[in-house]
KOLNURO-893155 format. One record per residue: x, y, z of N, C-alpha, C, CB in turn. Coordinates in pm, whole numbers, padded with zeros to 5 digits, always signed. Glycine has a CB too. Example, Ala and Ser with C-alpha at 12.3 -4.5 7.8 and 13.67 -1.06 7.14 Angstrom:
2
+01319-00569+00780+01230-00450+00780+01320-00330+00780+01131-00447+00905+01285-00225+00708+01367-00106+00714+01290+00003+00787+01408-00060+00572
//
This chain:
252
+00111-00124+00005-00011-00010-00022+00109+00121+00016-00191-00023+00114+00051+00202-00100+00146+00342-00062+00187+00411+00032+00115+00428-00097+00267+00401+00107+00243+00448+00244+00188+00646+00318+00398+00400+00297+00219+00688+00152+00139+00850+00210+00048+00789+00209+00123+01006+00131-00045+00773+00098-00243+00664+00153-00235+00642+00322-00259+00417+00063-00142+00561+00345-00160+00468+00463-00183+00558+00543-00054+00374+00508-00069+00690+00621-00011+00761+00688-00141+00880+00695+00137+00789+00628-00217+00907+00535-00316+00948+00582-00435+00884+00647-00341+01001+00507-00452+00739+00617-00548+00710+00671-00536+00717+00803-00585+00613+00633-00416+00677+00904-00419+00611+00995-00473+00782+01041-00282+00510+01045-00427+00906+01009-00486+01025+01084-00576+01043+01056-00444+01132+01087-00679+01018+00923-00796+01056+00955-00902+00946+01053-00846+01090+00820-00831+00829+01004-00942+00721+01079-00921+00648+01252-00938+00577+00968-00788+00743+01294-00783+00707+01457-00763+00836+01502-00659+00600+01518-00846+00915+01482-00850+01046+01607-00904+01025+01711-00917+01169+01580-01034+00892+01731-01085+00890+01870-00965+00823+01951-01232+00804+01884-00898+00751+01925-00753+00674+02021-00653+00804+02034-00646+00516+01913-00652+00894+01992-00574+01015+02017-00714+01067+02015-00444+01074+01909-00814+01136+02076-00878+01221+02146-00902+01341+02057-00807+01246+02267-00938+01304+01943-00967+01412+01864-01132+01440+01868-00910+01382+01720-01158+01568+01812-01249+01603+01823-01368+01520+01779-01232+01699+01786-01473+01537+01816-01663+01458+01796-01617+01462+01637-01870+01594+01853-01584+01669+01608-01608+01677+01483-01505+01618+01366-01629+01806+01471-01357+01623+01439-01309+01544+01352-01316+01393+01316-01217+01568+01367-01343+01315+01434-01400+01222+01349-01520+01186+01295-01381+01147+01384-01602+01328+01277-01703+01271+01224-01694+01317+01104-01820+01288+01282-01587+01408+01031-01525+01406+00880-01454+01347+00846-01477+01487+00833-01337+01260+00912-01282+01164+00932-01321+01022+00801-01320+01147+01083-01488+00999+00810-01519+00886+00731-01506+00959+00594-01667+00813+00764-01605+01079+00565-01605+01177+00437-01475+01182+00379-01645+01327+00469-01379+01227+00448-01243+01219+00398-01159+01111+00331-01183+01244+00487-01199+01001+00399-01135+00837+00384-01208+00792+00244-01189+00708+00537-01353+00870+00250-01423+00843+00129-01378+00882-00003-01535+00891+00141-01339+01008-00004-01280+01126-00113-01165+01013-00140-01218+01318-00043-01071+00968-00088-00943+00912-00035-00995+00810-00159-00914+00859+00156-01099+00723-00160-01142+00619-00202-01136+00658-00338-01261+00575-00145-01199+00727-00363-01282+00768-00468-01170+00872-00574-01428+00855-00395-01090+00898-00506-01013+00980-00628-00929+00871-00693-00907+01115-00572-00899+00821-00551-00809+00672-00599-00774+00527-00710-00834+00617-00521-00959+00529-00724-01044+00449-00776-01009+00618-00958-01246+00413-00640-01021+00719-00948-00992+00778-01037-00889+00791-01115-01012+00844-01013-00774+00840-01033-00616+00799-01055-00590+00648-01162-00547+00763-00875-00607+00568-01072-00644+00441-01144-00691+00405-01254-00708+00392-01098-00795+00496-01279-00830+00447-01413-00824+00520-01558-00951+00414-01396-00676+00631-01508-00686+00704-01608-00513+00640-01670-00721+00885-01562-00501+00540-01607-00368+00422-01662-00416+00322-01666-00237+00389-01580-00556+00272-01627-00581+00100-01663-00628+00105-01782-00690+00007-01569-00626+00014-01863-00674-00038-01964-00765-00074-01953-00628-00104-02009-00916-00134-02058-01059-00160-02058-01025-00311-01964-01143-00171-02241-00987-00366-02075-00908-00536-01978-00869-00581-01923-00855-00603-01970-00733-00444-01851-00641-00503-01753-00535-00407-01727-00582-00635-01800-00422-00447-01609-00420-00349-01500-00301-00342-01595-00425-00374-01317-00269-00219-01616-00169-00135-01713-00023-00142-01568-00259+00083-01770+00131-00185-01620+00246-00247-01546+00174-00098-01402+00466-00235-01656+00194+00016-01480+00191+00061-01374+00087+00093-01275+00239+00132-01393-00051+00045-01346-00193+00046-01240-00154-00039-01075-00349-00068-01338-00261-00081-01057-00296-00152-00894-00365-00291-00949-00434-00040-00772-00276-00404-00872-00342-00553-00916-00472-00536-00776-00193-00733-00897-00548-00645-00826-00659-00675-00699-00636-00772-00630-00795-00702-00731-00612-00752-00507-00609-00886-00413-00721-00917-00327-00497-00883-00318-00656-01000-00295-00846-01004-00128-00704-01062+00017-01084-01274-00179-00770-00991+00030-00715-00957+00165-00776-01018+00310-00728-00811+00172-00734-01132+00388-00856-01190+00522-00823-01096+00582-00849-01343+00622-00927-01088+00690-00937-00980+00809-01005-01023+00948-01023-00857+00757-00987-01008+01030-01023-01032+01173-01122-00927+01218-00897-01030+01267-01190-00870+01221-01268-00819+01302-01301-00812+01425-01327-00834+01275-01245-00712+01549-01238-00669+01662-01337-00647+01729-01182-00589+01664-01355-00730+01805-01519-00744+01895-01502-00592+02018-01532-00962+02023-01590-00599+02085-01597-00547+02228-01486-00589+02297-01717-00589+02303-01428-00683+02321-01312-00711+02426-01139-00665+02330-01326-00921+02478-01190-00575+02281-01101-00600+02217-00978-00683+02132-01099-00569+02253-01015-00773+02147-00966-00940+02059-01060-00959+01967-00966-01100+02155-01003-01055+01831-01038-01085+01694-01211-01223+01767-00842-01181+01577-01288-01182+01700-01446-01224+01678-01380-01401+01713-01541-01176+01467-01474-01413+01733-01427-01596+01719-01529-01653+01663-01401-01693+01867-01675-01722+01719-01767-01774+01685-01838-01684+01623-01817-01833+01769-01830-01577+01611-01956-01446+01553-01860-01359+01539-02099-01376+01665-01984-01308+01434-01876-01176+01324-01980-01030+01403-01913-01196+01046-01924-00912+01435-02001-00817+01532-02141-00834+01503-01963-00663+01517-02227-00830+01608-02350-00767+01527-02407-00672+01423-02397-00734+01584-02374-00552+01433-02380-00454+01351-02256-00541+01174-02307-00286+01468-02177-00656+01187-02122-00648+01080-02214-00674+00941-02018-00731+01098-02331-00739+00894-02368-00692+00732-02398-00558+00727-02498-00766+00664-02420-00470+00780-02461-00324+00781-02329-00257+00750-02528-00271+00925-02199-00344+00850-02081-00254+00774-02044-00303+00638-01941-00254+00857-02076-00409+00615-02046-00484+00502-02082-00425+00342-02118-00610+00529-02219-00415+00394-02295-00310+00305-02250-00165+00245-02401-00279+00378-02157-00128+00324-02137+00042+00332-02041+00005+00265-02113+00145+00471-01880-00100+00317-01747-00078+00227-01782-00090+00088-01628-00186+00257-01914-00243+00016-01952-00251-00087-02037-00173-00146-01977-00336-00093-02072-00103-00161-02145+00065-00177-02092+00141-00270-02130+00163-00051-02004+00198-00143-01885+00296-00090-01789+00323-00093-01859+00304-00021-01705+00207-00100-01522+00229-00097-01466+00104-00189-01438+00210+00094-01548+00061-00298-01462+00012-00408-01389-00140-00383-01347+00125-00429-01497-00252-00314-01469-00365-00210-01586-00456-00245-01468-00315-00039-01504-00557-00277-01653-00693-00204-01620-00758-00084-01687-00853-00308-01721-00788+00040-01729-00827+00118-01719-01010+00058-01836-00753+00185-01684-01080+00158-01687-01233+00172-01725-01258+00288-01567-01306+00151-01833-01345+00341-01736-01379+00446-01715-01573+00489-01803-01282+00588-01651-01568+00528-01541-01711+00591-01567-01760+00746-01352-01656+00595-01515-01832+00714-01561-01956+00868-01383-02033+00816-01791-02131+00835-01232-01998+00931-01174-02109+00941-01164-02122+01035-01086-02134+00893-01038-02228+00995-01012-02317+01147-00878-02329+01230-01039-02467+01122-00860-02367+01320-00744-02257+01431-00626-02400+01320-00763-02269+01727-00523-02400+01389-00427-02487+01315-00439-02680+01316-00282-02436+01386-00533-02687+01440-00579-02839+01508-00614-02843+01453-00636-02895+01606-00763-02781+01398-00852-02795+01316-00987-02807+01411-00816-02911+01223-00964-02762+01499-01052-02774+01592-01160-02718+01606-01013-02759+01674-01107-02553+01651-01269-02453+01655-01215-02337+01516-01307-02329+01874-01357-02325+01509-01379-02283+01336-01367-02121+01447-01589-02349+01202-01329-02033+01344-01327-01924+01388-01414-01797+01258-01165-01911+01427-01516-01718+01264-01581-01650+01138-01446-01525+01180-01799-01595+01143-01488-01511+00979-01388-01375+00933-01447-01384+00799-01191-01387+00938-01353-01228+00764-01376-01215+00626-01278-01195+00583-01455-01134+00580-01292-01153+00425-01225-01138+00352-01277-01034+00215-01190-01261+00339-01164-00941+00150-01219-00862+00120-01124-00823-00057-01227-00765+00255-01233-00801-00146-01158-00804-00267-01134-00663-00351-01229-00902-00353-01038-00617-00401-01070-00522-00460-00883-00446-00445-01223-00447-00384-00917-00320-00496-00710-00291-00526-00720-00307-00387-00608-00100-00601-00534-00309-00429-00493-00277-00312-00461-00172-00199-00438-00311-00325-00496-00100-00222-00532+00097-00172-00650+00037-00085-00607+00258-00339-00740+00019-00200-00886+00046-00173-00880-00063-00069-01007+00031-00305-00852-00178-00048-00898-00292+00056-00851-00277+00226-00827-00439-00004-00716-00173+00147-00662-00111+00305-00762+00005+00348-00487-00034+00298-00810+00099+00293-00887+00177+00313-01002+00128+00405-00916+00218+00200-01068+00011+00336-01195-00045+00353-01178-00096+00472-01243-00140+00255-01079-00150+00581-01019-00256+00664-01060-00115+00756-00837-00339+00637-00987-00037+00720-00951+00096+00795-01093+00156+00840-00863+00210+00691-01222+00200+00748-01277+00233+00765-01389+00163+00797-01261+00290+00714-01362-00003+00792-01445-00075+00910-01439-00047+01067-01410-00211+00904-01262-00093+01081-01299-00070+01228-01347+00071+01298-01182-00107+01298-01346+00197+01193-01384+00327+01246-01528+00302+01230-01323+00462+01171-01575+00264+01147-01807+00236+01147-01795+00136+01259-01927+00123+00948-01727+00040+01318-01747-00042+01377-01793+00033+01488-01655-00128+01382-01693+00152+01580-01677+00245+01629-01748+00300+01696-01649+00294+01577-01840+00338+01588-01923+00430+01542-02095+00379+01586-01887+00443+01375-02068+00269+01521-02208+00151+01560-02211+00185+01657-02212-00013+01559-02131+00094+01742-02108+00067+01894-02135+00217+02014-01929+00011+01900-02070+00287+01976-02095+00381+02099-02190+00463+02055-01975+00465+02151-02280+00476+01950-02401+00519+01968-02483+00434+01959-02432+00605+01901-02484+00297+01957-02571+00245+02064-02574+00261+02206-02565+00136+02057-02472+00230+02225-02452+00209+02371-02493+00381+02471-02261+00152+02385-02444+00472+02379-02493+00583+02452-02657+00599+02460-02431+00707+02388-02680+00552+02342-02903+00528+02280-02900+00456+02373-02991+00434+02100-02875+00362+02445-02929+00229+02521-02891+00308+02668-02832+00048+02479-02840+00422+02763-02827+00438+02799-02915+00522+02853-02759+00424+02775-02888+00589+02730-03013+00695+02715-03155+00685+02749-03027+00725+02592-03188+00586+02721-03347+00548+02712-03393+00416+02716-03405+00591+02593-03267+00401+02777-03328+00183+02842-03371+00099+02731-03511+00161+02963-03307+00136+02600-03356-00004+02506-03331-00106+02540-03314-00025+02385-03416-00206+02528-03362-00373+02563-03253-00332+02455-03488-00547+02523-03165-00469+02493-03068-00587+02363-03156-00604+02233-03041-00786+02430-03292-00690+02259-03362-00681+02103-03423-00601+02065-03441-00758+02063-03358-00449+02051-03378-00331+01953-03285-00319+01883-03400-00210+02000-03155-00380+01908-03087-00319+01879-03013-00341+01688-03018-00337+02001-03091-00396+01662-03067-00461+01512-03168-00323+01441-03145-00672+01485-03303-00320+01500-03352-00224+01444-03273-00034+01440-03483-00245+01514-03203-00064+01581-03098+00071+01584-03038+00084+01431-02950+00047+01708-02957-00029+01497-02836-00031+01378-02859-00028+01255-02758-00137+01374-02983-00110+01202-03041-00083+01066-03073+00043+01083-03158-00168+01016-03117+00150+01146-03156+00266+01140-03006+00356+01079-03222+00302+01292-02917+00311+01165-02802+00403+01201-02761+00356+01041-02683+00365+01361-02751+00258+00963-02702+00240+00876-02793+00290+00741-02665+00118+00894-02942+00387+00688-02991+00372+00654-02953+00541+00678-03072+00272+00666-02893+00614+00780-02943+00712+00796-02729+00754+00742-03051+00741+00969-02629+00655+00754-02495+00695+00687-02501+00685+00605-02393+00658+00700-02608+00619+00509-02579+00579+00368-02669+00723+00274-02653+00389+00336-02776+00743+00300-02818+00887+00316-02704+00965+00262-02851+00930+00469-02553+01017+00391-02493+01094+00405-02373+01073+00309-02483+01105+00527-02384+00928+00294-02262+00894+00210-02298+00942+00057-02227+00722+00218-02396+00880+00017-02432+00884-00156-02444+01043-00153-02605+00787-00222-02466+01183-00066-02470+01284-00082-02365+01302-00119-02509+01343-00008-02216+01220-00039-02096+01295-00058-02028+01249-00205-01996+01268+00072-02075+01079-00175-02076+01084-00381-02094+01147-00446-02140+01032-00462-02203+01192-00435-02291+01248-00588-02163+01413-00564-02565+01291-00562-02170+01477-00453-02100+01541-00425-01978+01567-00539-02081+01497-00311-01897+01502-00488-01752+01426-00498-01770+01421-00686-01743+01225-00389-01909+01386-00762-01885+01347-00875-01901+01469-00969-01964+01235-00902-02032+01551-00871-02071+01664-00942-01918+01822-00907-02264+01699-00864-01823+01782-00832-01745+01843-00872-01625+01806-00938-01733+01896-00800-01585+01730-00964-01582+01616-01070-01564+01681-01233-01739+01524-01055-01756+01672-01251-01743+01706-01351-01734+01854-01403-01816+01646-01389-01773+01947-01321-01710+02086-01324-01560+02071-01374-01714+02156-01173-01484+01987-01334-01361+02017-01381-01351+01998-01490-01273+01970-01333-01447+01838-01522-01408+01805-01673-01438+01888-01755-01459+01697-01728-01568+01977-01699-01632+02051-01858-01531+02164-01898-01810+02141-01840-01457+02251-01767-01387+02325-01827-01282+02302-01849-01386+02406-01794-01230+02130-01868-01077+02083-01956-01088+02038-02044-00986+01997-01916-00998+01960-02132-01009+01907-02211-01084+01774-02222-00916+01915-02234-01223+01729-02273-01276+01604-02283-01263+01498-02232-01270+01575-02359-01328+01433-02170-01274+01349-02092-01286+01178-02190-01361+01367-01935-01252+01076-02150-01327+00996-02237-01399+00885-02193-01255+00955-02325-01436+00926-02000-01516+00870-01946-01527+00952-01881-01509+00769-01909-01674+00991-01821-01685+01053-01693-01656+00947-01595-01823+01117-01670-01675+01094-01520-01622+01037-01359-01764+00920-01308-01607+01218-01213-01855+00968-01287-02030+00853-01255-01935+00705-01355-02276+00953-01399-01949+00722-01498-01902+00593-01549-01787+00582-01524-01915+00566-01675-01627+00631-01468-01539+00563-01416-01556+00444-01320-01478+00643-01370-01609+00507-01211-01674+00444-01067-01758+00323-01100-01779+00557-00982-01841+00354-01166-01907+00226-01260-01837+00102-01291-01938+00271-01397-01732+00176-01364-01637+00062-01445-01542-00015-01296-01499+00165-01593-01505+00070-01264-01442-00001-01108-01519-00088-01059-01423+00094-00983-01624-00079-01007-01742-00160-00976-01754-00288-01029-01852-00099-01011-01738-00292-01175-01750-00380-01257-01630-00485-01270-01779-00315-01366-01542-00411-01207-01411-00474-01263-01375-00521-01083-01275-00334-01369-01418-00503-00955-01416-00589-00877-01514-00680-00929-01430-00544-00755-01604-00681-00949-01666-00824-00931-01633-00924-01046-01825-00814-00922-01547-00890-01138-01480-00969-01253-01397-01049-01132-01377-00869-01392-01287-00955-01040-01203-00995-00967-01287-01137-00902-01156-00874-00872-01368-01110-00845-01419-01127-00752-01470-01328-00791-01533-00988-00733-01542-01280-00961-01587-01418-00988-01389-01500-01037-01747-01409-01158-01392-01466-01111-01181-01465-01122-01128-01551-00958-01084-01213-01111-01146-01498-00941-01092-01565-00727-01173-01677-00674-01135-01424-00567-01295-01646-00701-01403-01793-00668-01510-01783-00789-01508-01786-00484-01530-01884-00862-01578-01901-00976-01748-01968-00940-01465-01999-01063-01746-02030-00838-01871-02112-00760-01905-01982-00678-01825-02273-00649-01840-01875-00662-01956-01813-00512-02094-01806-00557-01925-01632-00448-02156-01761-00468-02277-01762-00452-02355-01647-00370-02291-01875-00405-02420-01551-00444-02468-01435-00362-02636-01473-00309-02459-01284-00467-02618-01392-00192-02735-01398-00079-02809-01252-00059-02665-01445+00077-02902-01229-00060-02929-01136-00061-02953-01093+00065-03000-01126-00136-02919-01007+00147-02863-00918+00275-03054-00911+00315-02743-00717+00225-03055-00955+00425-03157-00962+00511-03149-00882+00591-03176-01060+00563-03227-00720+00617-03213-00698+00746-03196-00711+00877-03241-00681+00751-03322-00887+00920-03302-00910+01031-03428-00807+01119-03143-00887+01053-03455-00870+01241-03633-00803+01288-03532-00671+01320-03764-00896+01474-03662-00564+01237-03646-00433+01299-03762-00356+01279-03531-00360+01249-03821-00456+01368-04003-00436+01438-03973-00310+01516-04079-00588+01573-03865-00285+01600-03916-00138+01667-03858-00029+01609-03884-00119+01819-03974+00033+01574-03975+00128+01485-03912+00264+01510-04094+00140+01455-03933+00287+01622-03878+00371+01708-03768+00404+01703-03888+00344+01804-03700+00280+01747-03539+00288+01733-03460+00276+01627-03485+00206+01799-03577+00253+01516-03521+00248+01392-03475+00422+01331-03643+00165+01295-03617+00452+01395-03584+00597+01342-03521+00702+01422-03700+00658+01301-03479+00658+01570-03380+00725+01613-03212+00693+01539-03394+00696+01763-03228+00574+01516-03071+00488+01447-03070+00593+01299-03099+00248+01392-03154+00557+01227-03154+00671+01087-03110+00817+01154-03341+00692+01000-03154+00902+01262-03114+00994+01286-02969+01037+01368-03207+01021+01323-02948+00946+01425-02796+00900+01449-02716+00887+01347-02782+00778+01508-02721+00797+01248-02712+00776+01108-02643+00891+01046-02846+00756+01049-02711+01030+01036-02709+01097+00997-02633+01211+01064-02801+01092+00968-02545+01194+01192-02494+01275+01280-02341+01271+01242-02532+01233+01424-02356+01154+01191-02210+01103+01135-02178+01219+01036-02212+00938+01049-02137+01338+01080-02176+01406+00960-02092+01394+00839-02187+01537+00989-02134+01418+00694-02020+01369+00569-02011+01586+00501-02138+01185+00387-01898+01563+00595-01849+01719+00570-01759+01731+00400-01716+01765+00725-01714+01811+00378-01597+01869+00332-01488+01758+00408-01585+02043+00377-01394+01681+00289-01232+01651+00362-01193+01699+00419-01131+01644+00321-01095+01639+00564-01039+01702+00637-00905+01824+00543-00994+01584+00740-00885+01711+00448-00774+01787+00356-00793+01701+00209-00590+01771+00431-00790+01789+00105-00826+01711+00010-00721+01600-00037-00862+01795-00090-00782+01497-00055-00634+01370-00162-00573+01383-00222-00636+01276-00247
//
C-alpha cells in the first residue's frame, strides 16, 4: 500500500484513539471516502479496459479478523453490525466483502472472519473504515441504550437505522464528489469517460475479480433481520445522519 495514503488513513480514522474532537471524527469518514474515490479515478487514467497497466495496481484478496467489543478478534460470530458495515464498504469503498469460516491450526476451532477483494489500496482503506464504523455503530448504540433504557432486542432495529442514515450521507458525499469532478471535466479537455462511468467501471472490475477468484461463489440478498422496533429504527436513522459528511479534512 502507498505509504502516503496509509499515513493519511491513520490520521483520518484513528482520531478517537488520540483524543480527536467529535467534529474531527465525524469528518474522517468523508475524507477516507473521498480518498478512495480519488484513488479510483487516478487508477482508471492508467488502466486499460481489460487489464491492469504495469503502472496501475492489482486486485487482491485480504483476510481480516474484525475485533469485537472485548478488543480481541471475533471468534464464533462476527460483530452484530457486520452485515451493515459490509454493505457500506461494498457500496461506497470499491471492495467486495466475503464472509468466511476458518479453522485453527489444530482444525478443531472454527473462527468467523471476512475477506475483502479489491484494489490493494482500496482494501486497506476499507479495513480502516470498517474499524472506524464499528466503533461509531457501537458507541452510538451504547449511548442511546443508556439514555433511553432500550432493550437489547431493539439493537438490530437501531443498527439498521444508523445504516440507512449513514448511507444517505455517504450517497450525498459521493454525488457531491461526482458533481465537482464533472465541473472540472467541463472546464478542461473532454475526458474519455465521465467520473460516474469511471466509478461504475471500477465496480464492474471488482466484481469480475471476485468471479475470477471464486468462480463458484453464490450471492444471497442481505436481510436486515428483526427491525420491528420502529421507534429505534427512526432514532437510528437520526444517529446515522449525525455522522456528518462534510468536506474532507484535506483534499486527497
